[in-house]
N, C-alpha and C positions, 0 to 999 in steps of 0.2 A: 262178156262185153258188156256192162252195165253203164248206164247213163246216170252221172251223179252231179247233184247240185250242193254246194257247200255255202251255208251262211248267206244265202242269197237275201239281199235287201232291194226293195225297189220304192222309190221316192217319187210322189208326182207332187209339184207344188208346195213342197217343203212338209208334205205329210207321207210317212210311210205306208204303203199299201201291201207289202210284204217285209215280214219281220223275222230276219235270221232264219231261212228255210233251208233245211238241209233233208236231202231226199236221196234214196238210190232205188232206181229202178232196174230190176232185175231181168234178164232176157227171157223170153217165154212165159210170160204172164199177162193177164187182164186186170188191170186196174180201174178201178172206179174212182174218180176225183169227184166229191160230193161237197157243196157247200151253199149257203146261202147267197143272194145276190149280193154282189160288192166284197165277197170274201178275198177275190184276189184269184179265182181260178185259171180265167183267161188270161190273165197276166203272167201268172206262172208258167202256163203252157207255153207261151208266146217266149219267154227267155229260154225254157228248156230247148225250144226250137231255134234259138238265135233269131228270132223275129223282131225281140224287143231286147236291148242292154239291160244288164243288172246294175242298178246303183253302187251295189258290193257284192261280193261274192264270187263264184266261179261255177260253170258247167264244164263237164268234162265227159267224154264218151270214149271208154275204153281206155283212160287215163290221158288222152289228148284233149285240147279246149274244144269247145264245139264252135265260139264265137269267130268269125271270119276264116272258119276251116271248112274247105271246100269236101275235104274226105269225110269228115263227121258228118256236115249239113247232109250229104247224099244219103245216109242213112236214118235221116229223120223226116218224117213228115206231119206237118201240123194242118189239118183239114178243118176249117173253121166255118162258123156261119156266113154266107156270103151277103154282101152289102150290094145290091144291085140298083141301087137308086141313081137318080141321072147326075149326082154329084161325084159319084165313086170311079165313074169312066167304064164300068163294065156293063151298064145298062145296055149300050147298043151292042156289045159283042154276043153271038152266037153261042150255044151252048156247045157245039161241037169245036169252035174255036179255041173256047176256054179249055176243053179236055186235051186238044192237041198242044197247048201252050204247055199244061200241066205235065203232059207225058215227057216234055223236053228235060224238066227237071230229075228225072228218074231214070236212071240206067235199066231198072229192072221192070219198068213198066210192062204191064199185061194187057196189052190190047184184045185178046180173046176174051179175058175177062170184063174188060170194057165193054164189048160189044154186047155179052151175055146180060149185064146189068142194065145195059140202055134198054134192051128188050124187055127184061124183066119188070122194070120200072114203067115201061111204056112211055118213054122220056122221048118227046120230039126236040133231039139235036139242034135241029133247024131253027128254034125259037129262040129269040133275043132274051138275054138275062132278064133284063129290065121288065120282060112281060110274063115272066115266069112267076107262079105262085111260092109261097114261103115252102110249102112241101116238095115242090119240084126243086128247087135250089138246095134244099137238105140233100135230095137224091144225087144232085151233082157233087156234093162234098164228101158224101159216103163212096162213089164211084172213085173218086181221086184217092181217098185214102186206101181203100182195098186194093185198086189197082197198082199203087206206087210200089207195093211189095217192100217197103221201106222197113227195115228191122224194129225201128222203134215209130209207132203210128199214134198221133193223138187226133182225138175227135171231140170237138168242142160243140156240146148240144147237137148231136148228129140227126134225132129224131125230131127237131123242132118242126112244128107244122105237118107231120106225117100223120095218117089216120093208123088205127089200131094194125089193120093188116100189114101195112106198109113197116110199122114198127116191128112186128113179129119178123118179116122178112128180114128186115136189118139184124136183127140178134142171131136169127139162123145163118146168115151171111156171114157175120162177124165169127160166130164159131167155127164154121166151116174153114173159113181162112185162117183162123189160128191154129185149128189141128193139122191142117195140111202144110202150114210154114212155119210154126213156132214164133211167129212175132211177136213183140211185145205191143200190147195195145193200152192205151189211157183214154178212157170214156169219161167225159165231163157231161153229167145230166142232171137234170131235176126231176126226171120222173124215175124216181129211184125204184119203187117196187118193180117194174117190169125190168130193170136191168140185174136186179139183186141176185137172181140166180146164174147170172153169167160173169159176174165180178169174183174174180178169186180172191184179190186184197183191194181192200177199201182204203182210201186215203181221205180224211176228213180234214178241210180247209176253214178255220173260223177267224174271222178279223185278220187275216193276213198271216196266220199261222197254223202249223201242222198240229192239230188238236189229238187226231189219232192215225196212226198207219198200222193195218194189222191184217190178219187172215179175215176174209168176211165173216166165214161161219164162226170161227172161233170170237170173233168180235161178238156176233148176234147173239149166239149161245152164251155170253157172259152176262145178258141183259136178261131181266125179267121184269114184268109189270104186277107191281103189289097192289090190291085193293082191299077196302074193307072200312070198319069204324076206325075214325082218327086215332084213337087210342091205342087200337090193335095193330094198325099200320106202323105206327110210330114204335111201338114196342118191339114189333117183328122186324124192323129194319134198323134197330139202333146200332150204330158203329159201322154201318155199310155206307157205300157211296150212292145217296140219293139224289135224284134229277127229277124236274119236273112234275112237282106236286101240283095235284088239282082236287080242290075240296068244293063238295057240293053237300049242303046241310052238315051232316054228322059223318058223313062218308067222304074218303080220302082215296086219291089214287096216285102211286109213284113210280118211278122207273129206276129199278136198283141196276147197278153194274157190279160184279161180284167178282171179286179176285179169288185165284186158285186157293181153295180150301174152305172159302167163306160159302154161306147159306142163308136163307132167310129162316126166320125163328118158326118152325114147323108148328110148336105148341099154340101158335097164336090164332084165332078166327079170322084169317086172312084168305084171298084167293089169290095163289101165284100162277101168272100165266106167262109163256114164252112172248116174245115182241120181235116185229119184223125189222129189217134194216132201216126203213123209214122210220118207223116208232123210235128206233135208238137213235137215230140222228137228231129228230126232233128234240128228244130228251135232252141231249148234249146241246144243241145248238139253238133251242127255241125258248129256253127258259124265260128271258125277257119277257116274251108274251104271257107266260104263265103267272107271272107275277102280278 
């Protein structure tokens, strides 16, 4: 049962914010959806969850359309950042009421897990959403995502406003739920390093297009940082895919993405170091800032 989108285009005000996005989400994986602000991450997730219509293209779950299909929608949960300001209409709603309403959308809602998480997060569910901190609202979105038991669950910036202890708790809970249920999770986050060890697959969205869709470890292992004197770095990386050049005086550093069978010229006087997922992402999507 895969969730598939084909040639998705989304247009706002005559401008395409998603460009022919094709994606196949397999069951039983944790995906990381990363990209810069404005890349189209939230828009893509909202289209996958049929909360936002695509301008072109189609989304199917196990071959059936998702849009206006109750059977398919019951298997998808999109838990996004809560907007609890006065204009949203949620400010006066108590947290327990919000969770009760959320539970009605999912046949498999886990009430016992809800009670456990409320206690774990020390969440006052009698408090109105409009009076809650950003971190507390994030805890509610996490509870909805995990308790929904939806086979495909999307979390958009789930750790926004959480302190480091709560963020660690979240990733532990995510892995626990994944291991016990085999559900598919897509996590969109800007805090890449903390999530890197959890994400099996990485999807990099850049300017509305899928730039990378790959096994996270294989993607990270394909990248190295090469540094040294300018002429040595240039010679060592000649013919390779080079990104994000940084020059200070006579020294230079670049991130290189190696294809199978390729390597940096070891005869040159350069330093070759592994890179993190965050560094690899910056190398691909932050080059404008490096120029």
